[in-house]
C-alpha positions as CSV (number, residue, x, y, z in Angstrom):
1,M,-21.6,-151.6,-43.7
2,T,-25.3,-150.4,-42.8
3,A,-27.3,-153.7,-41.8
4,P,-29.9,-154.5,-44.0
5,L,-33.5,-153.4,-42.7
6,A,-37.2,-154.8,-43.6
7,F,-39.9,-153.5,-43.4
8,V,-43.1,-155.4,-41.3
9,T,-47.1,-154.4,-41.0
10,G,-48.5,-156.5,-38.3
11,A,-45.6,-156.2,-36.1
12,S,-47.9,-155.4,-32.8
13,S,-48.4,-159.3,-32.9
14,G,-48.7,-162.8,-34.4
15,I,-46.4,-163.5,-37.2
16,G,-45.6,-159.6,-37.5
17,Q,-44.1,-159.7,-34.4
18,A,-42.5,-162.7,-34.8
19,L,-41.7,-162.6,-37.7
20,A,-39.9,-158.7,-36.8
21,A,-38.1,-160.5,-33.8
22,H,-36.1,-162.7,-36.7
23,Y,-35.0,-159.9,-38.0
24,L,-33.8,-157.4,-34.5
25,A,-32.0,-160.9,-33.4
26,A,-30.0,-161.5,-36.8
27,G,-28.4,-157.9,-36.4
28,W,-31.6,-156.5,-39.1
29,R,-33.3,-152.7,-38.6
30,V,-36.6,-153.2,-39.0
31,V,-39.8,-150.7,-39.3
32,L,-42.4,-152.1,-37.1
33,V,-45.6,-151.1,-38.8
34,A,-49.2,-151.6,-37.2
35,R,-52.1,-149.7,-36.1
36,R,-50.8,-149.8,-32.6
37,V,-47.9,-148.5,-31.7
38,A,-47.2,-148.6,-27.8
39,E,-47.2,-152.2,-28.1
40,M,-44.5,-152.5,-30.4
41,Q,-42.6,-149.4,-28.4
42,A,-43.0,-151.5,-25.0
43,W,-41.9,-155.1,-27.3
44,A,-39.0,-153.4,-28.7
45,R,-37.6,-152.2,-25.7
46,G,-39.1,-155.6,-23.5
47,L,-36.4,-157.5,-26.8
48,G,-34.2,-154.7,-25.7
49,A,-33.7,-153.8,-29.5
50,A,-31.5,-149.7,-29.4
51,A,-33.3,-146.7,-31.1
52,D,-31.2,-147.1,-34.3
53,R,-32.2,-150.3,-34.6
54,A,-36.4,-151.0,-34.1
55,F,-38.5,-147.7,-35.6
56,A,-42.0,-148.0,-35.0
57,Y,-44.7,-146.6,-36.9
58,A,-48.5,-146.0,-36.8
59,A,-50.6,-147.5,-39.8
60,D,-54.1,-149.4,-40.6
61,V,-52.9,-151.1,-43.9
62,R,-56.4,-150.6,-45.0
63,D,-56.0,-146.4,-45.2
64,V,-54.2,-146.2,-48.5
65,E,-53.4,-142.6,-47.5
66,A,-52.1,-144.1,-44.0
67,I,-50.0,-146.9,-45.0
68,T,-48.3,-144.9,-48.5
69,A,-47.1,-142.6,-46.0
70,V,-44.6,-144.4,-43.7
71,G,-44.0,-145.9,-46.6
72,R,-42.7,-142.9,-48.3
73,E,-41.5,-142.2,-44.7
74,C,-39.3,-145.0,-44.7
75,L,-37.5,-144.4,-48.3
76,E,-36.6,-140.2,-47.2
77,R,-35.5,-141.5,-43.1
78,H,-34.3,-145.3,-43.1
79,G,-33.7,-146.5,-46.6
80,L,-34.7,-148.8,-49.3
81,P,-35.9,-152.6,-47.9
82,D,-34.3,-155.3,-47.9
83,V,-37.6,-157.2,-46.9
84,V,-40.9,-156.6,-46.5
85,I,-43.4,-158.1,-45.4
86,A,-46.9,-157.7,-45.8
87,S,-48.3,-159.2,-42.1
88,A,-51.1,-157.6,-41.6
89,G,-54.0,-159.6,-41.8
90,V,-57.4,-160.8,-40.0
91,S,-59.0,-164.0,-40.4
92,I,-62.7,-163.8,-38.8
93,G,-65.2,-166.1,-40.5
94,V,-68.6,-164.9,-42.7
95,D,-71.5,-165.7,-43.9
96,T,-72.7,-164.5,-47.5
97,A,-76.6,-165.2,-46.0
98,L,-76.1,-162.8,-43.7
99,A,-76.1,-159.1,-44.4
100,G,-74.1,-157.5,-41.7
101,D,-71.2,-160.8,-42.2
102,L,-70.9,-158.0,-46.2
103,E,-69.2,-155.3,-43.4
104,V,-67.5,-158.4,-41.9
105,M,-66.0,-159.3,-45.5
106,R,-65.3,-155.9,-46.5
107,R,-63.0,-155.3,-43.2
108,V,-61.4,-158.5,-44.9
109,L,-61.0,-158.1,-47.8
110,D,-59.8,-154.6,-47.5
111,T,-57.0,-156.2,-44.8
112,N,-56.1,-159.1,-46.6
113,L,-55.7,-158.2,-50.0
114,L,-55.9,-154.1,-50.3
115,G,-53.5,-153.2,-47.6
116,T,-51.0,-156.1,-49.4
117,A,-51.0,-154.0,-52.1
118,S,-50.9,-150.6,-50.6
119,T,-48.0,-152.1,-48.7
120,F,-46.3,-152.8,-51.5
121,Q,-46.8,-150.1,-53.5
122,P,-44.3,-147.9,-52.2
123,F,-41.3,-149.6,-52.8
124,I,-42.3,-151.4,-56.0
125,E,-41.3,-148.3,-58.4
126,P,-37.9,-147.9,-55.9
127,M,-36.8,-151.6,-56.0
128,R,-36.7,-152.5,-59.5
């Protein structure tokens, strides 16, 4: 039987990395997704994660085409995930009275809202 599969964005640090570590420790296969792929690969090697259990992909969740392409590649190479975790996110304070902060707000919304929807999109229909 093949080990269950988790797909985790934001896996290079923070909550995403902690969740990826949890699933790897539990024997799952994990697709690790983040902008900093070299850091994820080094981290997974440092954990002793086998190459057939930790799969690192570079994608910025703000780039709809890139993150949905990684999702499709996951489906083709590794199968349908048992769990999809959209953990990539940013928290930046903004002051809407400052014109320059509106671009910061766009980055936050693109990452936290559009990025979450884009992460889930390739998996919705196959999971039905």
